[in-house]
Each structure stands twice: as structure tokens, then as C-alpha cells.
C-alpha positions, 0 to 999 in steps of 0.5 A: 114458395108453397109446399106444393112446389117442393113436396109431392103429396101423393102418399097413397100412390103406388110407384112401380118404377124408379123413373116415375120419381121426381128426384127434385122433390122432397119425400117422406117415409109415407111415400117411401113405403109405396115405392115398389121398384127394385132399386134401393134408396134412402132419404136424407131430409126428404131427398132421394139417394140411390144406394149402390148396386148389389154389394160385392163379395168382399163387402159381404164377407166383411159384413158377415164377419162383423155381424157374426162377431157382434151377434154372438157377443149380444146373445142373451144380452139386451141389445139387438143387432140388425143388418141391411136392408133394415129401415132406420127412421130419424124423426125430427118432431112427429113419428108419423110416417108423413112427418119423417123425412130421413130413412137410412139403411145402415149395413149393421146397427145395434139397438139397445133401447128396444122401445125404438123397435117396431114392425117397420124397423127402428125409429130413432137413433141406434146405439151403434152403426156400422157402414162398410164403404163401397167404391162410389159411395164413400162421399155419401157415407162419410158426409151425409150419413155422418151428419145424420148420425151425429145430429140424431145422437148415434153413440158410435159410428164405425166406418169400415174401408175394404180397400184400406182394410181399416176401421175408423170409429166415431164416438159421440162426446158429451157435447153431441159431437163425433170424435174420431179414433185412430185408424185401426188396421191389420194386426190390431183389435178394436173395442166398443164403448157401446158394447163393453167387453166386445173385441174385434180382431181386424185380421178376422174381418179382412181375412182372404180379401 
């Protein structure tokens, strides 16, 4: 099969509506940069995944609490914290836009290797990623993103469930495989191997939901 049958080579074409996109094709970050429609999308190995509509109030409250707690902890420290929308590109070989086929927008990410940061976002794995599950996208977060984060070496991946008011932490082991923590829930506190000294009280995270 020739590449033309699976790969859209219109990297310079501006696209203004999502309906112009052929979801059966494979796309790169070079295409992604020219998509000017309102819908938010991510790329996983060149395939398009539409993100959920505007996050719910509960999602935003959980996001805000975790982001503030981590952000305050990281003041005057080397690592930097970013919240969605923020492009994280995962290159397999070349870092050129046309050669990058996986682009995600984690809810929260912490980057300690500042050489990975550029004007477009982050290129390479963040040290820590937080995804807050919303109804309808749990499968994507738990399967597709899990595989990407593990493959590219994200050291710590937090999965936050609004409905269960719980957090599960996957930590990368020496063999490059994620190992799950116990499920943390209300009245418990969690720490991070990536951020020594950081403590998060889950009662604060889910207060008022």
C-alpha cells in the first residue's frame, strides 16, 4: 500500500471545519497546526480522537484544586506545571512537525527537563501527567493514553475519577512498565515519587462535589 492512500500530505492546507477532515487518514502534527476549527482533538499514532465538550463544573473544580496545590508546591523549584489546552508531542524519531504523529493535551502535566519545552508546548514525555476522567472518555484515558504514557516513559500517571472521588497512580518501574497504586479515596492523602515532599489531601480535591 502506498503512503498516499493512508496519509494526507496537505500539511500547508488550512482547515476551518472539522467536517473537512477524513478521520480514516493518518495525520501529523504539521497537519494539526493548520486545523482552525473549534473542536479540540488529539492525535494518537496519527489517528484523530475528538476530546469531550467543555469540561463540567466538577471537572474544573477538581482540576483547579490539584493544579493550585501542585503549582504552589513547585514555586521556586525547577519543574514547571501546565494545564490543558497544552500540546505534548511524543516523537518516535525526528522531532520535526511532519514526523510527529502523537499529540496529547493532558489535563495537567509537570515537566522537569526544561529542554523539552518550546513555544509550541512540550516535546517528549512530561515527568508527571494528571488526567481527570469525564463521562464518555474513560476508555480513551485508561487505554489509549495509558499506552502512550507508558511507551514514552512518563514517570507518573494520575487517573482522577470524579464519580468515584478517587485517584489511582501509575508509577513507571525500572523495566519501563506502569505499576498501579492502591485506589486512594476520601480521607486519604497521596504523595508523589516525582515530587518528593508533595502531599495532596483528597478531601480537599473532592470537597463540595
